[in-house]
Each structure stands twice: as structure tokens, then as C-alpha cells.
C-alpha positions as CSV (number, residue, x, y, z in Angstrom):
1,M,252.6,-8.2,17.8
2,T,254.7,-11.1,18.9
3,L,252.2,-13.5,17.2
4,S,253.4,-15.0,13.9
5,T,252.0,-16.8,11.0
6,R,254.4,-19.6,11.9
7,Q,251.9,-20.4,14.7
8,I,249.2,-21.3,12.1
9,T,249.0,-25.0,11.4
10,A,247.9,-26.6,8.3
11,S,244.8,-28.8,8.7
12,N,242.8,-31.2,6.6
13,F,239.4,-30.0,7.8
14,A,238.4,-29.1,4.2
15,Y,240.3,-31.8,2.5
16,Q,238.1,-34.9,3.3
17,H,237.3,-35.2,-0.4
18,Q,240.9,-34.9,-1.6
19,P,243.8,-37.3,-1.6
20,F,245.7,-36.9,1.7
21,E,248.9,-36.3,-0.3
22,R,247.4,-33.2,-1.8
23,F,246.8,-31.8,1.6
24,L,250.4,-32.4,2.6
25,D,251.7,-30.9,-0.6
26,D,249.5,-27.8,-0.1
27,A,250.6,-27.5,3.5
28,A,254.3,-27.5,2.5
29,D,253.7,-25.1,-0.5
30,L,251.9,-22.6,1.8
31,G,254.9,-22.5,4.2
32,R,253.3,-24.4,7.1
33,E,255.5,-26.2,9.6
34,R,253.0,-28.0,11.9
35,L,249.8,-30.0,11.2
36,E,246.5,-30.5,13.0
37,L,245.1,-33.7,11.6
38,W,241.3,-34.4,11.5
39,G,240.8,-38.1,12.2
40,I,238.0,-38.8,9.7
41,A,237.4,-41.5,7.0
42,P,238.8,-42.2,4.5
43,Q,242.0,-40.4,5.5
44,L,242.6,-41.1,9.2
45,H,239.7,-43.1,10.5
46,I,241.0,-43.9,14.0
47,P,239.5,-47.4,14.5
48,R,241.1,-48.6,11.2
49,L,244.4,-46.7,11.1
50,S,247.3,-49.0,11.9
51,D,250.6,-48.1,13.5
52,A,252.4,-48.7,10.3
53,E,250.0,-46.3,8.4
54,A,250.5,-43.7,11.1
55,R,254.2,-44.0,10.7
56,A,253.9,-43.6,6.9
57,I,251.9,-40.4,7.4
58,R,254.6,-39.1,9.7
59,R,257.3,-39.9,7.2
60,G,255.3,-38.3,4.4
61,A,254.9,-35.1,6.5
62,E,258.5,-35.1,7.6
63,A,259.7,-35.5,4.0
64,R,257.9,-32.2,3.3
65,G,259.4,-30.4,6.3
66,L,256.2,-30.8,8.3
67,A,255.5,-32.2,11.8
68,V,252.2,-33.3,13.3
69,H,251.1,-31.1,16.3
70,C,247.6,-32.2,17.1
71,L,245.3,-35.1,16.3
72,T,241.6,-34.3,16.4
73,P,239.5,-37.5,16.0
74,E,236.0,-36.8,14.6
75,Q,233.7,-36.9,17.5
76,V,230.6,-34.8,16.8
77,M,229.3,-36.3,13.6
78,Y,230.6,-39.9,14.3
79,P,228.9,-42.2,16.8
80,V,231.5,-41.2,19.4
81,N,230.3,-39.9,22.8
82,V,232.3,-40.4,26.0
83,A,229.3,-39.2,28.1
84,S,226.7,-41.5,26.6
85,P,224.3,-43.3,28.9
86,V,224.5,-46.2,26.4
87,T,227.1,-48.6,27.9
88,W,228.5,-50.0,24.6
89,L,228.7,-46.5,23.0
90,R,230.5,-45.0,25.9
91,A,232.9,-47.9,26.2
92,E,233.7,-47.9,22.4
93,S,234.1,-44.1,22.5
94,I,236.7,-44.3,25.2
95,A,238.4,-47.0,23.3
96,V,238.6,-44.8,20.2
97,F,240.4,-42.1,22.2
98,R,242.8,-44.6,23.8
99,R,243.6,-45.7,20.3
100,A,243.9,-42.1,19.2
101,A,246.5,-41.5,21.9
102,E,248.5,-44.5,20.6
103,L,248.4,-43.0,17.2
104,C,249.5,-39.6,18.5
105,A,252.6,-41.4,19.7
106,E,253.2,-42.9,16.3
107,L,252.5,-39.6,14.5
108,G,254.7,-37.6,16.9
109,A,251.7,-35.4,17.8
110,E,252.0,-33.5,21.0
111,L,248.2,-32.9,21.5
112,L,245.1,-35.1,21.4
113,L,241.9,-33.0,21.1
114,L,238.9,-34.2,23.1
115,T,235.3,-32.9,23.5
116,P,233.0,-33.6,26.5
117,G,230.2,-35.6,24.7
118,R,226.6,-35.2,25.8
119,G,223.9,-36.9,27.9
120,F,220.3,-37.5,27.1
121,E,218.4,-34.2,27.2
122,N,215.8,-35.6,29.6
123,E,218.3,-37.0,32.2
124,P,219.9,-35.0,35.0
125,V,223.0,-33.3,33.7
126,E,224.9,-34.3,36.7
127,A,224.9,-38.0,35.6
128,A,226.2,-37.2,32.2
129,W,228.8,-34.8,33.6
130,R,230.1,-37.5,35.9
131,R,230.4,-40.0,33.0
132,S,232.3,-37.3,30.9
133,V,234.7,-36.5,33.8
134,D,235.4,-40.1,34.4
135,A,236.0,-40.9,30.7
136,I,238.2,-37.9,30.1
137,G,240.2,-38.8,33.2
138,E,240.7,-42.3,31.9
139,I,241.8,-41.1,28.5
140,A,244.1,-38.4,29.8
141,A,245.7,-40.9,32.2
142,Y,246.4,-43.4,29.4
143,A,247.6,-40.6,27.0
144,G,250.0,-39.5,29.8
145,T,251.7,-42.9,29.8
146,L,252.5,-42.3,26.1
147,G,253.8,-38.7,26.6
148,V,250.7,-37.2,25.0
149,T,248.9,-34.1,26.3
150,C,245.1,-33.8,25.9
151,V,243.2,-30.6,25.2
152,L,239.5,-30.3,25.9
153,E,237.3,-28.1,23.7
154,P,233.8,-26.8,24.6
155,L,231.0,-27.4,22.2
156,Q,228.0,-25.3,21.2
157,R,224.8,-26.1,23.0
158,V,223.4,-27.9,19.9
159,E,226.4,-30.2,20.1
160,S,226.7,-30.8,23.9
161,N,224.6,-30.2,27.0
162,L,227.7,-30.4,29.3
163,V,230.5,-27.9,28.4
164,N,229.5,-24.9,26.4
165,D,231.7,-22.1,27.8
166,C,235.0,-21.3,29.4
167,R,233.6,-21.4,32.9
168,T,232.2,-25.0,32.7
169,L,235.4,-25.9,30.7
170,A,237.6,-24.8,33.6
171,T,235.3,-26.7,36.1
172,M,235.6,-29.9,34.2
173,I,239.3,-29.7,33.8
174,D,239.6,-29.0,37.5
175,E,237.5,-32.0,38.3
176,V,239.4,-34.3,36.0
177,G,242.6,-33.1,37.8
178,A,245.0,-34.4,35.1
179,A,248.3,-32.5,34.7
180,N,248.3,-33.3,31.0
181,L,244.9,-31.9,30.3
182,G,244.6,-28.4,28.8
183,A,242.0,-26.3,27.1
184,V,241.1,-25.3,23.5
185,L,239.8,-21.8,22.6
186,D,237.5,-22.0,19.6
187,T,236.6,-18.5,18.4
188,V,233.2,-19.6,17.0
189,G,232.3,-21.5,20.2
190,M,233.5,-18.6,22.2
191,A,231.4,-16.1,20.2
192,V,228.3,-18.2,20.3
193,A,228.6,-18.3,24.1
194,G,229.0,-14.5,24.2
195,E,232.5,-14.8,25.6
196,S,235.9,-13.1,24.9
197,V,239.6,-14.1,24.8
198,D,240.0,-12.4,28.1
199,D,237.2,-14.5,29.6
200,Y,239.1,-17.7,28.6
201,F,242.4,-16.6,29.9
202,D,240.8,-15.3,33.1
203,A,239.2,-18.7,33.7
204,L,242.0,-20.9,32.4
205,G,245.2,-19.0,32.3
206,D,248.1,-20.9,30.7
207,R,245.9,-24.0,30.4
208,V,244.8,-22.6,27.0
209,R,247.0,-24.8,24.9
210,H,245.4,-24.6,21.4
211,V,243.2,-22.3,19.4
212,H,240.8,-22.8,16.6
213,L,240.9,-19.4,14.8
214,I,237.8,-19.3,12.6
215,D,235.2,-16.8,11.4
216,G,231.4,-17.1,11.9
217,R,228.1,-15.3,12.1
218,P,228.8,-16.1,15.0
219,A,228.4,-19.8,14.2
220,G,229.4,-21.5,11.0
221,H,233.1,-22.3,11.1
222,L,233.7,-20.0,8.1
223,A,236.8,-18.7,6.3
224,W,238.0,-15.3,7.4
225,G,236.0,-12.7,5.5
226,D,232.9,-14.9,5.2
227,G,231.7,-14.1,8.7
228,E,231.5,-11.2,11.1
229,L,233.9,-12.0,13.9
230,P,236.8,-9.6,14.8
231,L,240.0,-11.3,13.6
232,A,242.2,-8.3,14.5
233,G,240.7,-8.0,17.9
234,Y,241.1,-11.7,18.6
235,L,244.8,-11.7,17.5
236,A,245.5,-8.6,19.6
237,D,243.9,-10.1,22.6
238,L,245.8,-13.4,22.2
239,D,249.0,-11.5,21.8
240,R,248.3,-9.3,24.9
241,R,247.6,-12.4,27.0
242,G,250.9,-14.0,25.9
243,Y,249.5,-16.9,23.9
244,R,252.4,-18.6,22.0
245,G,250.7,-21.9,21.0
246,H,249.4,-22.9,17.7
247,M,246.2,-21.9,15.8
248,T,244.2,-23.7,13.3
249,F,241.6,-22.8,10.6
250,E,238.8,-25.3,11.2
251,L,237.1,-24.8,7.9
252,F,233.7,-26.4,7.5
253,G,231.2,-23.8,6.3
254,D,228.4,-25.4,4.4
255,G,230.7,-28.0,2.8
256,A,231.6,-26.0,-0.3
257,Y,235.1,-25.3,1.0
258,A,235.9,-28.9,0.4
259,F,235.4,-28.5,-3.4
260,D,238.7,-26.6,-3.7
261,P,240.2,-26.0,-0.3
262,R,243.6,-24.4,-1.1
263,P,242.3,-21.0,-2.2
264,V,240.2,-20.8,1.0
265,V,243.2,-21.6,3.2
266,E,245.2,-19.0,1.2
267,R,242.6,-16.4,1.9
268,C,242.6,-17.2,5.6
269,L,246.4,-16.9,5.8
270,A,246.4,-13.6,3.9
271,A,243.8,-12.2,6.4
272,V,246.0,-13.2,9.4
273,R,249.1,-11.9,7.7
274,A,247.5,-8.6,6.9
275,V,246.6,-8.1,10.6
276,L,250.0,-9.1,11.9
277,E,251.8,-6.9,9.4
278,T,249.7,-3.8,10.2
279,P,251.8,-1.3,12.2
């Protein structure tokens, strides 16, 4: 395979109850080079993080031989919804992502990860769809002025009633029409939707710019080995389709990974390494 463990980022998805410096130390010790940062309190709460604090994070990473690749503001659990019919919530949500784009520039991050939000379940989906397209277009346009690329991730149906598969993802990206808007392939979301790596690349081609490589049953965002998804098959398919971007373990599970995240990350890295080193 041409894929390499160098494409695996370090991420703080299971480090929310640890000092941020511990995450950076573990990332360096585990040989990572790039970071995906989860923008969540208390570590990187987007509305409160200052430019100076972002630059300090960048310096701390660079001192350990690390560079920020992607910023992923929390946007499912938080009151952030770019498709909300509630005027103040939608406006404040757009403002959060505009601010996140500015922080990407301070952090040196290439990518800003977005999700489509959701409308009320009892309103016509077309209305929420239009709000989402307009908001993502505004965010991508602003990010573009800062040299930042956005990537849009589908969500599971329980999380969004707008974009749940690669087909609707491609449609929304087409409608936004921003040159700096790409796609995220999340293996759990993909599996829940009954889709494959080939489905994503058939629908989106080289617009697949980022991958969340995670186990599940099929949902759950589990460490590799705790679920039932075919890691070897996914890696083989990504390699065959020429994917050369970065991949992240988005470790949530039931919350227990956060007690002691490093061994869980080590287990995931070992699982990927075992596949890539198999003749």
C-alpha cells in the first residue's frame, strides 16, 4: 500500500478531561506530525479562544515537531446549528465558524471542518437546506479570504435531517459552489448510511479531503477492535482510490476512553500499522 501511518493525525477527541499539554506530549511521543484539534471547552472553546492563545498553541505544537492540520469546532453537542430556524442561534452559529476560520489562520491549520446543521423535524426540509447552503457558503467565502479550506462532514440521521450520505453531501457542496469547500469521509457515518469508500469517491472524487477513520457497530465512534467495521478493507479501498490526505481517530465511545486516552490511541495506531505492514 502507498498509505502510511504518517497520514494519521493526533487528535484531542478523547483528551477533553486532560491538560492540553498532555495531549501534545502524547502526540509527539507517538510519532505524529499533524494535529486535528477538537474545539471544545475548556481547551479550545472557539468563542473564548484569543488570537494570542491560538498562537501559543501553535508554538507549543511546533516546539514538539507538530503542526495543526484541521480545526473541528464542536457543533453537535454545543448550541451551534447553521441551519436553525431560530434567527439568533443561526446568526451566532455562523459567527462561531467565522471566528474559527480566523483561529485556523492563527494556528496554521489548513482545514476547517463543518457540518450541515439541522432544521425542525416538522418543517419542510427544503427550508432548512437553503439556510444550511447559505450559511456554509458565507463561512467558506470568509475562510477563503484567510487562505483556509473548509470540509463538510455528513452526520447520522439522529444528528441532522439534511446531509446523511455521500449523495446529499455532493449535492450540497455543488449548490454551495465554493472552490475551497471539500468533503469529509467518516467511516462510521458511511457505515450507518450503508455506503462504501467507492460510493464516496464515485460521488465526490478528489473533493474527499479528510477522513475520520474509526470503528463502530456500525455507530459508536469506537477504537479499532471495539467494533465490527473492516479496517483492512477501508484502508485498501482508500489506497486504491488514491487517497493521500490525512486520517483521524475520532474517539468518543461511551466516554470511557477519556479516562486514559493514550493506550486507546496506541491500540488504534497498532491496528493500522498491522494492516499497512501486511504483505
